[in-house]
Legacy VTK file of the C-alpha trace (Angstrom):
# vtk DataFile Version 3.0
C-alpha trace
ASCII
DATASET POLYDATA
POINTS 174 float
-0.018 0.097 -0.057
1.157 3.503 -0.818
0.558 6.396 1.599
-1.801 9.098 0.498
-0.034 12.263 -0.522
-0.377 15.097 1.922
-1.810 18.365 0.914
0.379 21.242 1.814
-1.285 24.424 2.882
-0.272 27.677 4.490
-1.962 30.885 5.398
-1.807 33.562 2.798
-1.848 37.346 3.407
-1.673 39.610 0.413
-1.876 43.377 0.655
-1.060 46.375 -1.427
-1.922 50.075 -1.806
-4.084 50.788 -4.866
-2.999 54.514 -5.800
-4.838 56.562 -8.457
-4.941 60.097 -9.569
-8.303 61.695 -9.265
-8.522 64.353 -11.897
-10.640 67.500 -11.471
-14.016 65.928 -10.842
-13.268 63.148 -8.363
-10.640 65.428 -6.740
-13.381 67.976 -6.085
-15.644 65.317 -4.719
-12.869 64.163 -2.285
-11.846 67.621 -1.480
-15.350 68.578 -0.510
-15.864 65.405 1.564
-12.983 66.501 3.623
-14.858 69.803 4.235
-18.057 67.807 5.156
-19.779 68.748 1.841
-21.261 66.575 -0.792
-20.930 67.586 -4.476
-22.056 66.079 -7.873
-21.833 66.886 -11.552
-24.416 68.275 -13.926
-24.756 66.636 -17.383
-26.032 68.133 -20.487
-29.773 67.221 -19.680
-29.425 69.010 -16.411
-29.281 65.919 -14.174
-26.943 66.012 -11.108
-25.045 62.813 -10.587
-23.907 61.853 -7.087
-21.389 60.316 -6.847
-20.183 62.646 -9.519
-19.484 61.301 -13.073
-16.545 62.335 -15.131
-18.419 61.942 -18.415
-22.049 62.384 -19.502
-23.764 59.006 -19.848
-25.722 59.975 -22.871
-23.262 62.156 -24.866
-19.797 61.023 -23.417
-18.854 64.624 -23.031
-16.613 65.485 -20.093
-18.488 66.830 -17.130
-17.043 69.919 -15.428
-19.848 71.593 -13.585
-19.562 70.692 -9.913
-22.752 71.166 -7.930
-23.331 71.237 -4.180
-26.108 69.020 -2.922
-27.578 68.327 0.494
-26.397 65.823 3.123
-29.955 64.879 3.429
-31.942 62.582 1.134
-34.518 59.990 0.455
-33.974 56.127 0.454
-34.968 54.800 -2.879
-34.257 51.174 -2.252
-32.428 49.204 0.486
-31.214 45.826 1.641
-30.995 44.482 5.221
-27.623 43.082 6.323
-28.358 40.701 9.153
-24.836 39.232 9.366
-22.257 41.803 8.672
-18.608 40.567 7.944
-15.137 42.243 8.715
-14.666 45.396 6.683
-18.282 46.355 6.689
-19.439 49.642 8.324
-20.860 47.873 11.335
-20.417 44.795 13.429
-24.118 44.571 14.028
-27.125 44.335 11.655
-27.592 47.404 9.464
-29.095 48.468 6.067
-27.317 49.330 2.716
-29.446 51.839 0.858
-29.599 53.899 -2.338
-30.053 57.402 -1.219
-31.033 60.338 -3.521
-29.623 63.323 -1.831
-31.676 66.559 -2.119
-30.404 68.401 -5.255
-29.321 65.109 -7.022
-30.947 63.106 -9.671
-29.086 59.795 -8.984
-28.548 57.780 -5.866
-25.606 57.199 -3.649
-24.993 53.757 -2.050
-24.281 53.888 1.592
-24.871 52.341 5.051
-27.867 53.373 7.113
-27.617 52.726 10.887
-31.041 51.679 12.289
-31.911 49.223 15.063
-33.887 46.803 12.961
-35.147 46.227 9.398
-38.591 47.370 10.679
-37.086 50.832 11.073
-36.102 50.974 7.292
-38.507 52.043 4.436
-38.269 53.099 0.977
-39.132 56.841 1.003
-37.678 57.475 4.394
-35.515 60.612 4.938
-31.954 60.183 6.125
-28.846 62.352 6.625
-25.132 61.790 6.633
-23.129 61.309 9.744
-19.593 62.551 9.317
-16.295 61.044 10.645
-14.760 63.019 13.555
-11.655 63.499 11.513
-12.121 63.824 7.674
-9.411 62.951 5.217
-11.118 63.321 1.772
-12.442 59.823 1.159
-15.867 58.306 0.981
-15.460 57.018 4.514
-15.657 60.627 5.718
-19.472 59.878 5.568
-19.467 57.132 8.136
-23.068 56.247 7.603
-26.704 57.734 7.315
-29.273 57.906 9.986
-32.919 58.735 9.816
-34.073 62.358 9.881
-33.033 65.713 8.451
-29.605 67.071 8.218
-27.697 70.376 7.427
-29.136 70.840 3.947
-27.025 72.310 1.016
-23.878 73.954 2.166
-22.398 77.245 1.141
-20.747 77.129 -2.318
-17.441 78.553 -1.095
-14.325 76.529 -2.130
-13.131 74.033 0.625
-9.987 74.980 2.528
-6.633 73.274 2.089
-4.894 71.774 -0.798
-7.120 69.997 -3.432
-7.030 66.210 -3.066
-5.431 64.827 -6.272
-4.346 61.302 -5.347
-6.351 58.560 -3.517
-4.574 55.589 -2.001
-6.823 52.573 -0.925
-5.265 49.699 1.055
-6.322 46.396 -0.404
-5.975 43.152 1.715
-6.778 39.531 1.180
-6.251 36.885 3.909
-6.820 33.164 3.213
LINES 1 175
174 0 1 2 3 4 5 6 7 8 9 10 11 12 13 14 15 16 17 18 19 20 21 22 23 24 25 26 27 28 29 30 31 32 33 34 35 36 37 38 39 40 41 42 43 44 45 46 47 48 49 50 51 52 53 54 55 56 57 58 59 60 61 62 63 64 65 66 67 68 69 70 71 72 73 74 75 76 77 78 79 80 81 82 83 84 85 86 87 88 89 90 91 92 93 94 95 96 97 98 99 100 101 102 103 104 105 106 107 108 109 110 111 112 113 114 115 116 117 118 119 120 121 122 123 124 125 126 127 128 129 130 131 132 133 134 135 136 137 138 139 140 141 142 143 144 145 146 147 148 149 150 151 152 153 154 155 156 157 158 159 160 161 162 163 164 165 166 167 168 169 170 171 172 173
């Protein structure tokens, strides 16, 4: 009799930083997030896209008009996450929702913190909760909560240097 071959295995940890240049549209989005403001872009048909698009989906023309929108919006669709996993916004059940912010014509996907799925509804009003320290990343909005927020901010330019580069750590453990 021959012995069965052993399968060799070892833990694997792969990580790297994904770095990209943002350009004027996404740079404006991230720079405004750092200032606790949300902006989108207006297309040729007059629609405001949040998150901002760099190119018009109908004409493919570059979009350059940056438009401030509210930190408050309406849930257009949602899904309940009963069993969060590592890396998600919460370690307890929560909702992911598409949220059309006031002043926008498209929806932003983000987490909503509610106690149970019974507290979520399409059409409910929610507003952004901001990180204590903002850095110019989508995580500056930690999540949304039910109710009204601060509305559309002043249109003044955000303070500080514009954000031109985004570095996102990527990690895989097996």
